[in-house]
C-alpha positions as CSV (number, residue, x, y, z in Angstrom):
1,M,16.2,-7.9,-1.9
2,K,16.3,-11.3,-0.4
3,K,13.2,-12.1,1.5
4,T,11.0,-15.1,2.5
5,F,7.3,-14.2,2.3
6,K,4.6,-16.1,4.1
7,L,1.8,-17.0,1.7
8,Q,-0.5,-18.6,4.2
9,Q,-1.3,-16.6,7.5
10,E,-4.2,-17.1,10.0
11,N,-7.0,-14.8,9.8
12,K,-5.8,-13.3,6.5
13,N,-7.2,-14.0,3.0
14,P,-4.5,-15.8,1.0
15,D,-5.5,-13.7,-2.1
16,R,-4.7,-10.3,-0.4
17,I,-1.4,-11.8,1.0
18,L,-0.5,-12.6,-2.5
19,E,-1.5,-9.1,-3.8
20,A,0.6,-7.5,-1.1
21,V,3.7,-9.7,-2.0
22,K,3.3,-8.7,-5.6
23,N,3.0,-5.1,-4.7
24,E,6.2,-5.1,-2.7
25,V,8.1,-6.8,-5.5
26,R,6.9,-4.3,-8.0
27,K,7.6,-1.4,-5.7
28,Y,11.2,-2.7,-5.2
29,M,11.8,-3.0,-8.8
30,K,10.4,0.5,-9.5
31,R,12.5,2.0,-6.8
32,E,15.7,0.4,-8.1
33,R,15.0,1.5,-11.6
34,K,14.9,5.1,-10.4
35,K,18.3,5.0,-9.0
36,K,21.1,6.8,-11.0
37,L,22.9,4.7,-13.4
38,P,26.8,4.6,-13.5
39,E,28.2,6.5,-16.5
40,D,29.1,3.3,-18.6
41,A,25.6,1.6,-18.1
42,V,22.4,2.0,-20.2
43,Y,19.8,0.3,-18.0
44,W,19.1,-1.6,-14.8
45,D,18.8,-5.4,-15.1
46,F,17.8,-7.8,-12.3
47,D,19.2,-11.2,-11.2
48,C,16.3,-13.1,-9.7
49,R,15.7,-16.4,-8.0
50,F,12.6,-17.8,-6.7
51,G,11.7,-21.0,-4.7
52,E,10.1,-22.4,-1.7
53,S,13.3,-21.7,0.2
54,S,16.6,-20.2,-0.5
55,E,18.2,-23.6,-1.1
56,K,15.5,-24.6,-3.6
57,A,15.5,-21.2,-5.4
58,E,15.9,-21.2,-9.2
59,G,17.0,-18.4,-11.4
60,L,14.3,-16.5,-13.3
61,S,13.9,-13.4,-15.4
62,A,12.4,-10.3,-13.7
63,S,9.3,-10.6,-15.9
64,E,8.6,-14.1,-14.6
65,I,8.5,-13.4,-10.9
66,I,4.8,-12.4,-10.8
67,A,3.8,-15.6,-12.7
68,A,5.9,-17.7,-10.3
69,L,4.1,-16.0,-7.4
70,D,0.9,-17.1,-8.9
71,R,1.9,-20.7,-9.5
72,A,3.2,-20.8,-5.7
73,H,-0.2,-19.5,-4.6
74,E,-2.0,-22.2,-6.6
75,A,0.3,-25.0,-5.3
76,T,-0.7,-23.5,-1.7
77,W,3.0,-23.0,-0.7
78,S,3.1,-21.8,3.0
79,E,6.0,-19.5,2.1
80,C,8.3,-18.6,-0.7
81,Y,11.8,-17.1,-1.2
82,V,12.3,-14.1,-3.6
83,E,15.7,-12.7,-4.4
84,I,16.1,-9.7,-6.6
85,I,19.5,-8.1,-7.1
86,A,19.8,-5.0,-9.3
87,K,22.8,-4.6,-11.6
88,A,23.7,-1.9,-14.1
89,S,23.9,-3.3,-17.6
90,M,25.5,-2.0,-20.8
91,K,24.0,-2.1,-24.3
92,K,25.2,-4.9,-26.2
93,E,27.1,-3.9,-29.5
94,T,25.4,-5.0,-32.6
95,A,27.2,-6.3,-35.7
96,T,26.8,-2.9,-37.5
97,D,28.4,-1.1,-34.7
98,E,31.4,-3.4,-34.7
99,E,31.9,-3.0,-38.5
100,E,31.8,0.8,-38.2
101,T,34.5,1.0,-35.4
102,T,36.8,-1.2,-37.4
103,D,36.6,0.8,-40.7
């Protein structure tokens, strides 16, 4: 998802707009997590970026997106850019797993 959300709209309560944006972000992430994983993957990971525009967007973790939306609302941004790209991730091997395979 690469989308610019308007946080300030005429005749709409900014708090309700913020809640609608948060709901859409959560719904997208939930939908992506339900997709079937490739055979070699263990879980879905997300590459996220957030900012006032796509040029100013900075990388965040998926868990920080909602907090970033709250900060943007407090700073009274007129709009914000959210980018969330799902990717399949493999479980990282621990040191004990590596030792067992070398024996």
